[in-house]
C-alpha positions as a printed Julia matrix, in Angstrom:
168×3 Matrix{Float64}:
  25.58  -15.6   32.81
  22.38  -14.45  33.23
  21.66  -14.43  29.83
  22.95  -18.15  29.38
  20.8   -19.04  32.08
  17.64  -17.32  30.8
  18.49  -18.79  27.22
  18.82  -22.6   28.64
  15.36  -22.01  30.51
  13.7   -20.88  27.37
  14.99  -23.93  25.45
  14.1   -26.35  28.01
  10.45  -24.72  28.6
  10.28  -24.32  24.47
  11.22  -27.83  24.31
   9.08  -29.27  26.92
   6.31  -27.15  25.3
   6.95  -29.04  21.72
   7.01  -32.24  22.95
   3.92  -31.88  24.53
   2.17  -31.26  21.64
   3.57  -34.35  19.66
   0.3   -35.72  18.31
   2.48  -38.8   16.85
   3.94  -39.79  20.23
   0.75  -40.03  22.11
  -1.52  -41.89  18.95
   1.55  -44.07  18.9
   1.14  -45.1   22.54
  -2.41  -44.86  22.64
  -2.54  -47.65  19.43
  -0.15  -49.82  21.63
  -3.08  -49.99  24.3
  -5.42  -50.74  21.61
  -3.35  -53.55  19.93
  -2.75  -54.94  23.37
  -6.54  -55.15  24.04
  -7.47  -56.78  20.64
  -4.35  -59.44  21.37
  -5.42  -60.03  24.77
  -2.1   -59.0   26.01
  -3.82  -56.96  29.49
  -0.39  -56.65  31.18
   0.14  -54.35  28.85
  -3.15  -52.62  28.59
  -2.81  -52.4   32.53
   0.73  -51.0   31.97
  -0.86  -48.0   30.16
  -3.43  -47.26  32.51
  -3.48  -43.85  34.37
  -1.63  -45.23  37.63
  -4.15  -43.97  40.21
  -6.93  -45.7   38.48
  -4.74  -48.82  38.87
  -3.88  -48.3   42.52
  -8.13  -47.45  43.11
  -8.3   -51.21  41.78
  -6.28  -52.79  43.77
  -2.64  -52.79  41.91
  -1.65  -54.21  39.03
  -2.18  -57.63  39.37
  -5.63  -57.51  40.54
  -6.37  -55.08  37.84
  -4.9   -57.48  35.4
  -7.35  -60.1   36.84
  -9.91  -57.78  36.56
  -9.69  -56.83  32.73
  -9.05  -60.72  32.16
 -12.05  -61.83  33.8
 -14.42  -58.9   32.5
 -12.85  -59.94  28.72
 -13.72  -63.63  29.09
 -16.95  -62.72  31.03
 -17.57  -61.32  27.38
 -16.48  -64.18  25.34
 -18.84  -66.28  27.43
 -21.54  -63.83  26.04
 -20.64  -64.16  22.47
 -19.0   -60.54  22.39
 -15.52  -60.43  20.8
 -13.32  -57.32  19.98
 -12.85  -57.22  15.97
 -10.67  -53.98  16.1
  -9.89  -50.71  17.78
  -8.83  -47.46  15.89
  -7.7   -44.61  17.51
  -7.58  -41.2   15.86
  -5.21  -38.24  16.36
  -5.89  -36.21  19.83
  -7.53  -32.79  20.14
  -6.19  -29.88  21.82
  -3.99  -30.5   24.61
  -4.82  -28.89  28.0
  -2.61  -28.05  31.05
  -4.44  -29.85  34.19
  -2.53  -29.08  37.42
   1.1   -30.52  36.52
   0.03  -32.95  33.91
  -1.07  -32.67  30.34
  -4.75  -33.94  28.95
  -5.76  -34.82  25.92
  -8.76  -36.78  24.11
  -8.3   -39.09  21.35
 -11.46  -40.5   19.34
 -11.7   -44.61  19.15
 -14.38  -46.77  17.48
 -14.04  -50.16  18.63
 -15.97  -52.63  16.31
 -17.67  -55.33  18.5
 -19.14  -58.54  17.19
 -22.05  -59.67  19.44
 -24.12  -62.73  18.98
 -26.67  -61.41  16.43
 -24.93  -58.17  15.33
 -21.93  -56.3   14.65
 -21.58  -52.6   16.61
 -19.17  -49.77  16.2
 -18.71  -47.72  19.74
 -17.49  -44.17  19.04
 -15.87  -42.76  22.28
 -12.82  -40.84  23.73
  -9.58  -42.12  25.49
  -8.25  -39.6   28.08
  -4.42  -38.92  26.79
  -2.38  -38.11  30.62
   0.9   -37.28  30.51
   2.7   -35.93  33.99
   6.47  -35.69  32.68
   5.46  -33.13  30.05
   4.65  -35.22  27.02
   7.1   -37.78  27.32
   4.76  -41.02  27.96
   1.33  -41.01  28.24
  -1.06  -43.14  30.36
  -4.89  -43.63  29.39
  -8.31  -43.7   30.73
 -11.53  -44.67  28.73
 -13.88  -42.49  28.89
 -16.76  -44.16  27.33
 -19.96  -42.33  28.91
 -17.94  -40.84  31.89
 -18.85  -37.37  32.94
 -16.55  -34.64  34.13
 -17.86  -35.58  37.49
 -16.8   -39.1   37.44
 -13.31  -38.17  36.25
 -12.34  -35.75  38.91
 -12.57  -38.43  41.16
  -9.52  -39.75  39.82
  -8.1   -36.81  38.49
  -8.68  -33.75  40.74
  -6.96  -31.24  38.48
  -8.94  -32.14  35.22
  -9.36  -28.86  33.28
 -13.12  -28.13  32.48
 -12.7   -26.66  29.28
 -11.62  -30.31  28.23
 -15.01  -31.48  27.08
 -15.69  -35.02  27.0
 -17.99  -36.19  24.08
 -20.86  -38.59  24.83
 -20.01  -42.16  23.25
 -22.53  -43.51  20.82
 -22.78  -47.1   19.15
 -24.3   -47.79  15.48
 -25.05  -50.99  14.12
 -23.02  -52.4   11.24
 -25.21  -54.82   9.56
């Protein structure tokens, strides 16, 4: 009986570890966020945001309104999102009861007089062993800022500086 219990525990732990390392799953979910942003589906975008960030923003409805208003302001200034490309995540980090990883992203923006590429990272956060993911954009966020939302943020996970380049 003890051997069976140990075997079940080991199998469960192994499957959780393997599931947590499923780079395809986290990348697919991050791409859903990117597609939602391009399509103007801000409800889906907010549904994939890290819940504490949504809570800090006043809840889902208020966050959807904030994102919608922000995007409207950008459009009135002649700024549009042309495309978003999310690359495979890097190393997975244990952070308290969560798993964190960074996914490099490139956002192509059309400005009134230029086209630019913004290279930054999206932080993937899983609180269920890697079965589902929520995300935070890390565009020029410091570890100190991230720790306000994620108190168990692993300091080994280094957030690279965002960069931009003119494309035309």
